[in-house]
C-alpha positions in Angstrom: 31.3 -52.3 5.9 33.7 -54.9 7.2 36.3 -54.4 9.9 38.7 -56.6 11.9 37.8 -56.5 15.6 40.1 -59.1 17.1 41.5 -62.5 17.0 41.0 -65.8 18.9 43.7 -67.4 20.9 44.6 -69.6 17.9 45.0 -66.6 15.7 41.7 -66.8 13.8 40.6 -63.3 12.8 37.1 -62.1 13.8 35.4 -59.4 11.6 32.4 -57.2 12.1 30.0 -56.2 9.3 27.6 -53.2 9.5 24.2 -53.3 7.6 22.2 -50.1 7.2 18.8 -49.6 5.5 15.6 -47.7 6.1 17.0 -46.0 9.3 18.0 -49.3 10.9 21.7 -50.2 11.6 22.8 -53.8 12.5 26.3 -55.0 13.4 27.1 -58.7 13.0 30.2 -60.6 14.0 31.7 -63.6 12.3 32.3 -65.1 15.7 29.1 -66.9 16.6 27.2 -65.0 13.9 26.5 -62.6 16.8 24.0 -59.7 16.4 26.1 -57.1 18.3 24.0 -54.0 17.8 20.6 -53.1 16.4 20.0 -49.4 16.3 16.5 -48.0 15.7 14.7 -44.7 16.4 12.3 -44.1 19.2 9.0 -42.2 18.8 10.9 -38.9 18.9 13.4 -40.0 16.2 16.3 -40.6 18.6 18.3 -43.6 17.6 19.5 -46.2 20.2 20.8 -49.7 20.5 18.0 -52.1 21.5 19.9 -55.4 22.0 22.3 -56.6 24.7 25.9 -56.9 23.7 29.5 -56.1 24.4 31.6 -53.4 22.8 34.4 -55.8 21.7 35.2 -59.4 21.1 36.8 -59.9 24.6 33.4 -59.5 26.3 31.9 -62.3 24.4 34.8 -64.6 25.0 34.8 -63.8 28.7 31.0 -64.2 29.1 29.8 -67.0 26.8 27.0 -68.3 28.9 24.3 -65.8 28.0 24.8 -66.6 24.3 24.3 -62.9 23.6 23.0 -62.3 20.1 24.5 -65.6 18.8 23.4 -68.2 16.3 22.5 -71.4 18.2 22.9 -75.0 16.9 23.0 -77.7 16.0 20.2 -78.1 18.5 18.8 -75.0 20.1 17.4 -75.4 23.7 17.7 -78.6 25.7 17.9 -82.3 25.0 17.1 -84.3 28.1 19.8 -86.7 29.4 22.1 -85.5 26.6 21.0 -88.5 24.5 18.4 -89.6 21.9 17.6 -92.6 19.8 17.2 -92.2 16.0 16.4 -95.0 13.7 17.2 -97.5 16.4 20.7 -96.1 17.2 21.3 -94.3 20.5 23.5 -91.1 20.3 25.2 -89.8 23.4 25.8 -86.1 23.4 28.1 -83.8 25.4 26.2 -82.8 28.6 26.8 -79.1 29.3 23.8 -78.2 31.4 23.8 -80.6 34.3 22.9 -84.0 32.7 21.4 -82.3 29.6 22.7 -80.9 26.3 22.0 -77.2 25.9 22.3 -75.1 22.7 24.5 -77.7 20.8 26.9 -78.7 23.5 30.2 -77.3 24.8 31.2 -75.8 21.5 28.0 -75.0 19.7 27.6 -72.7 16.7 27.8 -69.7 19.0 31.5 -70.4 19.6 32.4 -71.0 16.0 33.8 -68.5 13.5 31.5 -68.5 10.5 32.5 -67.9 6.9 30.9 -64.7 5.7 30.1 -63.4 2.2 28.2 -60.3 1.3 24.8 -60.5 -0.4 22.4 -57.8 -1.5 21.4 -55.8 1.7 22.9 -58.5 3.9 25.3 -61.3 4.7 25.4 -65.1 4.2 27.2 -67.0 7.0 28.2 -70.7 6.6 29.9 -73.4 8.5 30.2 -77.2 8.6 29.6 -79.3 11.6 31.4 -82.6 11.1 29.8 -86.0 11.9 30.2 -86.8 15.6 30.7 -83.2 16.8 29.2 -82.9 20.3 27.9 -86.4 19.7 25.5 -85.5 16.9 25.4 -87.8 13.8 25.8 -86.5 10.3 28.0 -84.0 8.5 25.8 -80.8 8.6 26.3 -77.9 6.2 24.6 -74.8 7.5 24.0 -71.4 6.0 22.3 -68.4 7.7 21.5 -65.3 5.8 20.9 -61.9 7.5 19.2 -59.2 5.4 17.5 -55.9 6.0 14.4 -55.4 3.8 13.1 -52.1 2.4 11.2 -51.4 5.7 14.3 -52.0 7.8 13.1 -55.4 9.1 15.8 -57.9 10.0 15.3 -61.3 8.2 17.2 -64.4 9.5 16.9 -67.3 7.0 18.4 -70.7 7.9 19.2 -73.7 5.7 21.0 -77.0 6.4 21.7 -80.3 4.7 23.1 -83.5 6.1 24.7 -86.7 4.9 23.1 -88.9 7.6 19.9 -88.7 9.6 20.2 -86.2 12.4 18.3 -83.6 14.5 18.4 -79.9 13.7 17.0 -76.9 15.6 18.4 -73.5 14.9 17.7 -70.1 16.4 19.2 -66.7 17.3 19.7 -65.7 20.9 19.4 -61.9 20.8 18.2 -60.2 24.0 15.9 -57.2 23.3 15.6 -54.1 25.4 13.7 -51.5 23.5 14.3 -48.9 26.1 18.1 -49.1 25.4 19.0 -49.2 29.1 17.7 -50.4 32.5 15.5 -53.6 32.4 12.9 -54.9 30.0 10.4 -56.0 32.7 8.1 -53.0 31.9 7.8 -54.0 28.3 4.4 -55.2 27.1 4.5 -58.6 25.4 1.9 -60.4 23.2 2.4 -64.0 22.0 0.0 -65.9 19.8 0.1 -69.1 21.8 -2.8 -70.8 23.5 -0.5 -73.6 24.9 2.9 -73.9 26.3 5.2 -76.9 27.4 5.4 -77.2 31.2 8.8 -78.3 32.2 10.3 -80.4 35.0 13.8 -80.6 36.4 16.4 -79.0 34.2 13.7 -77.2 32.2 13.0 -80.4 30.3 9.4 -80.6 29.0 7.1 -82.9 30.9 5.6 -83.9 27.6 2.2 -82.2 27.7 0.9 -79.1 26.0 -0.9 -77.1 28.7 -3.6 -74.5 28.1 -2.4 -70.9 29.1 -5.9 -69.8 30.1 -6.0 -68.5 33.6 -2.2 -68.8 34.0 0.8 -66.5 34.0 1.6 -67.8 30.6 -1.3 -66.2 28.9 0.1 -63.5 26.6 -2.6 -63.7 24.0 -3.4 -60.1 24.8 -0.5 -57.7 25.4 0.5 -57.2 29.0 3.5 -56.4 31.1 6.2 -59.0 30.6 7.6 -58.9 34.1 10.1 -61.7 34.9 10.5 -65.3 35.8 10.1 -66.8 32.3 12.3 -69.4 30.5 9.5 -71.3 28.8 8.6 -72.6 25.4 5.3 -71.4 23.9 3.6 -73.6 21.3 2.6 -71.1 18.7 -1.0 -71.4 17.5 0.0 -71.3 13.8 2.3 -74.3 14.0 4.9 -74.9 11.3 4.4 -72.7 8.3 6.0 -72.3 4.9 6.3 -68.6 5.2 6.9 -66.4 8.3 3.7 -65.4 10.1 3.5 -62.8 12.9 3.5 -64.5 16.3 4.6 -61.9 18.9 4.9 -58.2 19.6 7.1 -56.4 22.2 6.4 -52.8 23.1 8.2 -50.3 25.3 5.8 -47.6 26.5 8.6 -45.2 27.5 10.3 -45.1 24.1 7.4 -46.0 21.9 9.5 -48.7 20.1 7.7 -51.8 18.9 9.3 -55.1 17.9 7.3 -57.6 15.9 8.3 -61.3 15.4 7.2 -63.4 12.5 8.5 -66.9 11.9 8.0 -70.3 10.2 8.8 -72.1 13.5 6.2 -73.8 15.7 7.6 -72.6 19.0 9.2 -69.6 20.8 11.2 -69.7 24.0 10.6 -66.6 26.1 13.5 -65.9 28.5 13.4 -62.8 30.7 17.1 -63.0 31.6 16.5 -63.5 35.3 19.9 -65.4 35.5 21.9 -63.5 32.9 24.8 -62.7 35.2 27.3 -59.9 35.3 27.9 -57.4 33.9 24.2 -57.3 33.2 21.4 -57.0 35.8 18.6 -59.6 36.0 15.9 -58.8 33.5 18.2 -56.6 31.4 16.6 -58.0 28.2 14.1 -60.4 26.8 15.1 -63.3 24.4 12.4 -64.3 22.0 13.9 -67.5 20.5 11.9 -68.9 17.6 12.5 -72.6 17.3 11.1 -76.2 17.6 10.3 -77.4 21.0 13.0 -78.4 23.6 13.7 -82.2 23.9 11.9 -82.9 20.6 14.3 -85.8 19.8 12.9 -87.6 22.8 9.3 -86.5 22.3 7.7 -88.1 19.2 4.5 -86.2 20.0 6.3 -82.9 19.4 6.9 -81.4 15.9 9.8 -83.4 14.4 13.3 -82.0 14.2 14.7 -84.9 12.1 16.6 -84.0 9.0 17.5 -86.7 6.5 19.9 -86.9 3.5 18.3 -85.3 0.4 16.1 -83.0 2.5 16.8 -79.3 3.2 16.1 -77.7 6.5 14.6 -74.3 6.1 13.5 -71.7 8.6 13.0 -68.0 8.6 12.3 -65.4 11.3 11.7 -61.7 10.7 12.1 -58.9 13.3 10.2 -55.8 12.4 10.6 -52.3 14.0 8.2 -49.4 14.4 7.0 -46.9 16.9 3.7 -45.8 18.4 
């Protein structure tokens, strides 16, 4: 189902699509590719929305900073000093997080209206980022496909091609609250990561991969998530051709379970401690599957370089169940 929900200041229309399958309902906006609602049942069969969002377009326009439910690009997370050197050429980006570039710059993919076409059990979103946008080289053609499978799991499949060497790192910035209200600090989290990337000023990685053993970053066995996290976990599986399960989030009160499977090597866990009004701190947990922050300046990290003739591909699957 497709409905007009508003227009931007320049008159561009914004539509909302509703996907339903296997007892799961998902609403997606053409603005930012935003996942506005995900409705799933609890252990007693009562359906509720388990993501943070606004009722209408105006809320997203007034509060862009949390990136609620949005598609993020062309580079998710941070690039230190808002610059990188690729093939001997330095590229200066638009700094929008102190001296750093965050989530693609001032006008990242979260603030674009995507072209949307319907596919079987889902939607295909597309846009073009022109050479030089936000300082990034190369004309980048991007498609993101949202689908619900026969179990009601939400698949997000990303593809991109470029006409010049560039860096690409795409993700979705949905905040999950499986209780449907209050905070998510009481959720139990498991992450299959033996290492994480400690960060310095501005949340830029220091360059090392540190062992989680004996630290507050050890989620290899499920435990209460709590708060105070905005960190990249280096997933044990690394980059894979097909999605592999890497995380589970569980709300003991409702019985809802969220599983995360991905092809990506990293996952940023953000417990929304600084999300801002109208939400309270800790209102949700973002599990952003992606490559590592500042990879363009860290040759020791998995590469985010995309060259002409190559196809960037990534997929993440969010599964829902109860216990």
